[in-house]
N, C-alpha and C positions, 0 to 999 in steps of 0.2 A: 373966774380968774383965768387968764391965759398963762401958759407956761412956755415962754419962748425958748428956742433952742439954745440961746445964750444963758438960760437959767442955770446957775451952778448946781441945782438939785437934779438936773437932767443927767442921768448916768448912762451914756452909751457905752457899749463894751469896747475894750481895747481893739485896735485894728487886728483883724484875723481871729478875734475871739468870737464867742457866740452869745447873743443876748439871752436872757432868761426867757423872754417871750418866744424867740425863735426855737430855743431848745424844747420848750413846752409844746409849741404848736407842731413843729416838725417831728419831734421825738426821734425814733430810730430811722425815720425816713429823711433826715436832714441831708446827709451826704448825697443820696439819690436825687432829691429835689434840687439841690444846688448844682449838681452835675448836669442834670437835664436842662436847667435854665442856662447854665454856662455853655452847653452845647448849642443852644438856640442863639445866644449872643453873650459873651462875657460881661459886657457893660450892662445888659439887661439884668443879669444875675446880680451884679454888684449894686445896681439901683434898688432892686427888690430887697436884697439882703441888708444893705446899709441904710437905706432910707425907710422903707416900709417897716421892716422888723426892728432894726437896731436904733431907729430914731422915733418914728411915729408910735410904734407899739410900746416903747419904753417910757412914753410920756406918763406923768402922773394924772390923776383925775378920774380914771375909770380902772377898775380891776381887770385883769386879763380875761376872766370868765365873761364879763360884760362885753369887752371888746370883741371876743370871739363870737358871742351870740349875735352881736351887731354885724360882724363880718359875714356870718352865715346868712342872715336876712338879706344883706346887700348882694351877696353872690347869688342867692335865689333870684333876686330881681334882675340880675345881669344874665341869668341863664348860663352860668359857668360851672358845670358839674364837677370837673376835675379839681378846681380850686375850692369849690364847696366841700368836697369830700375831705380835703386837707383841713379846712376850718371846722368841719363837724368833729373830726378827730381831735383838733386843737381845743375846741370848746369842752369836750369831755375830759381831755387831759388837764385843762385849766380849772376843773372842778364843777362844771355844769353837769347836772343830772340828765339822764336820758329824757325825763319828763320836761325839764327846762328847755332842752333842745326841741322837743316836740312842740311845746307851747310857742317857741319862737317861730317855728315853721308854720304853725297854724295861724299866727298873726299875719302871715303873708297873704292869706286868702282875700281879705277885703281890699287890700291895696294892689295885689299883683295878679289875683285870679287863681282859680283851681289848678290850671295846668302847671304853673310855676311851683305851687305848693306841692303838688303830686310829684313833680320832678325832684324837689328837695327831699321829700320822704323816701323816694326811691334811692337816693344817695345814702340817706341815713340807714335804711334797711340793709343795703349792701355792705356798709361799713360795719354795722352790728353783726351781720352774719359772718363776715370775715374775722371779726374780733372773737366771736364765740366759737368758731370752728377749731376743734382741737388739732394741734400740729402733730405730725408723725415724728417720733424721736430722732430718726435718722435723716429726716428731711432738712435741707438747708433752708433758712428763711427766704421766702419769696415775697416780692411786692404784692400788696393786696390786689385783688382783681380790679382792673380798670385803672391801676395806679400809674401805668406807663404814661398816660396822657395827663396825669395829675400834676398840677403846679400849685404853688402857694396862692 
């Protein structure tokens, strides 16, 4: 069953608001990610924010965890490491276990080859290492390593 955008059950956030999907996927990085995209081009940022996250991601039919696991596999296929890192973090934030993420990356091997799968695991390893690294109490929060080039 298709759910057209005119479907009254489709709930996009209020203008200027943040969708549940975007909040979950971007987490504490939301302002930085949107600012980076806006610096590239304000219209590009608006299209990504309003269409990709606030419209497509808010559609019913798949839960957010499944959408994020699919996004990870698709981004591995495109060879987009910065975006992949955002969606690996998003998959974990949406409830995927580390093992589920690893299985999704392993599923890439027969379709995309070992180099793409290895690159995906490299991004996952970096994300997990940054997440597990203890912060110094007096240190201000810094973007994760490699996050500067990261986009959604």
